[in-house]
Every structure is written in C-alpha cells, then in structure tokens.
N, C-alpha and C positions, 0 to 999 in steps of 0.2 A: 553467593557473597564471590567475588571474584579474590583472584591471588594478591591483588594489591589491598584487598581487607575491605574495599569500599563495596556497599549494596549496591546489586545492579536494579538498574530502572525495569520496571515493570510494564510488559507492551504486550497491549492485544493487537492482532493484527484482523482487518475486516475483510473478509472474501465474498465472493459470489459463484465461484466454480472451482478449477481444479486446483489453484493456490501456489503455481510454480514460483512466483515470488514472494509467498509465505516459507516456502521452502530452503528460497534462498537466505530467509531470516535465521530458521530454526538450524539450518546448517553452521550460519554464522556464531551463533549464541551457543553452540556447543563449545566455542575456546572459552576457557576460564576467565582470560581478561576481557573478553567481550562485554562492553559496559551496559548490555540489556540482555534482560531474560524474555522468552517470550511464553507470556503465562497464560494466553487465551485467546482462542481464535474462536470468531463469530460469522456466521454466515446469513444473509437474508435468505439464502434458499435452503432447503433442509437435504436436497440431495447432490449438493455439493461436494466434489469428491474430496475437496482440501480439508474436510472436517474428518474423513475418517484418517486422512494422512497426520490430521494432528492427532488424533487419540493413539496412531500407530507410535507416535512418541511421546505419549505419557504428557500430553498438554491437553489442557481442559477445552474441549470443544462445544459451543453453543449453537442452535440453529434458533433464529429468530425470525421465523417468515412475516416477511412484509404484507402479504398475501391477506393475512389473518388479522390485520387493524383497520381499522375505520378512516384513519388519517395517518398520513406522513409525520404528525408531531406524536401519535399516539405509539407508533413504531418506535422512533427517537426517545421516546421516554423509557419504552422498556430496552432499547439500546443501552443508555444512559444509566440508566439502574444495575443491569447487569455489568458492566464497567465498573461504576464503584463498589459493587459486591465484590467483584476480582482484586480491588485495589491497586487500579490500571493507572499509569501515570502517564504512557504515552500510546496513541492509536496510530498503527501505520496500515493505511488504505492499500490492499494488493489487490486489483481485478474487482475492486468493490462497486458493483455497477447501480447504486441508488445515489442519485444527489440528496445532499445532506442539507437541512435550512439553515437559516442563519444563527437560528436560537441556538442547535445543537453546536454549530462551528464554533460559535462565540465561547462556549463553556470550555472548548478544548483548544483555543486558539493558541498557538507557538507548540502544542503538544499533540499535532495531529499532523502525518505526512501522507503522502500518496505518490504514487510512481505513475506516471501518464508515458504512453509511447509517442512522443515527439518533442520538437527542441522549442518548448515552450518560451514566447509566447505564441510561437503559430501553431495553430493545428487543435486549437483546444477541443472537448468532444471527442465524437466518434471517428471512425474511419479513416484515422489520422495515414494511415501507408500509403490508399489510395489517391488522400488529397496531396500528398507530398510527390506523389508519381504524375498526378494530373497537373500539377505546378511547374514541374519540371526541374526539381530541385536535386542540386550536386549532392548533396546530403541531406541524411534524416537524422534521428535519434531519440532519445528518450529524456525524462527530468525527472527529478523528486522534488518535489516541491510541499512548502507547509499548505493546509488546506484552509481557506477561508469560504466567505460565504457565496463569493462570484465563482463560479465553476472555473476549474485548473488556473486560475489567477493569481495564487498566494505567493509570498517569496520564493524563488528558485535555490534550491538546496545545492544541486549539483547535478551538471548534465553528462552526456556521452555521445559523442557521435559516430555514424557508421557513412561509408560513400553508399551513395545510390550506383547501381551499376548498370549498364545496357541491358536490357532484356528484362529486369528485375519486375516482378509480379506482388501485388500486396504481401504474397504470403512468406517471399523470399526474404522481403523487408523485414517483417514482424519477428521471422526465426535471427535473422542476424543482429536485430534490434535485442530480442529477448536476452541473449547472451550479454549483453550491456547493463539491461534490467538488472538481471542476476549479481552483476559486479558493484553498482552504484547504490543497489538499493541498502544493502546492508553498510555501505562505506556510510551511507546518510544518515540513517537511524543512529549510527556508533557514535556520529557527527553529535546530532540530536540531543541522546543520552548524555554525552558528557555534558554539553552546553547546563545540565540541569541539575548536575551533580555539586 
C-alpha cells in the first residue's frame, strides 16, 4: 500500500532475456508512492537472466517455456492462468519476443503495455535501428503503447526521441534509446495504473 493509502496495481512483467526494462520498472516501484507494484515476472525462455534478477528482488519469477507447448494457444492458456493465479491487473511487456494472439490480447485490452524501440507507427517489428539508419532519419526513439491484436499498433502512451548522429551504427542508437526506454516505461506504467484506480 502506498503512503496515500491506496492499493497499488499488481503488475506482471513479461520478458525473454536480460530484462533491463523490467529492472527499470522494479526500481521505480520501490518508491512507496508509485501506483504499481511488480508482483510477477514471467519469461518464455527458462534461461532468461531477468528471472534471476527478479528473484534477487524477492519477486515471483516463473518460466513458461513456449517450446514445451503444441500450439501458441496452449502456451497462452498457461500464461493467462499464471497471471490470474497471481491476481495480476496490468501486464508490462519488456522485451517479450512472442507475438500474442488476438484472443489473448482481447482478454487484457487496455491493461497490457509494451515498450518498442522506434517512434511508432514507424518501424514496427524487428531491426528498428538499422531501418532508421537506412532511411536516413534525423531522429529515432522509443514508444510505450497499449498491446492490441495487430503487432506494435495499439494506441501510443508515451514517446521519447534521440538524435541520429553522423557515423551512428545500430548499437550506438540502441544504447542511446535504451536510456530513454528506462525513463518513459516507468512513467507510462504509472500513468496506466493511475487510470485504473
């Protein structure tokens, strides 16, 4: 419970790897007045480093290996059950590298957000930094948006821009943008959580 006396929204973070954006959310939620608490971390890859990070913070961490299911729907059924078992109210996708079906996204519509490394609607999908460089863009950035059935197409919540500098390589852009991701993802989650109180 926050200092204002209101219950904080229970959030699950979905990851597939190291979970650096997840870590930004965990750090933000350490503030007693932050309107959300990170209650669960789920990875579709059992070896994801982010699971160990979550456990070190005493956050429930669960691996649901997508490779162990016959279909995408079976995987999502287990994912949904796990979320309900932990009384989750909001999902934050932080480098979760699985496309979710329309059936799943409908169940969580308005309560699931994602961080994407481009200024949506530009560069949906993968390889966003290379695509921005190839296009000769003068600025690039990141977007937090609501997750809908269509990939990287839900309503935007917040964006941040960075300049594209002469001589930039994709890794240069990625590093500069990651700083902004870590800034706007916690702000966006707080905004979504407050709207649901």
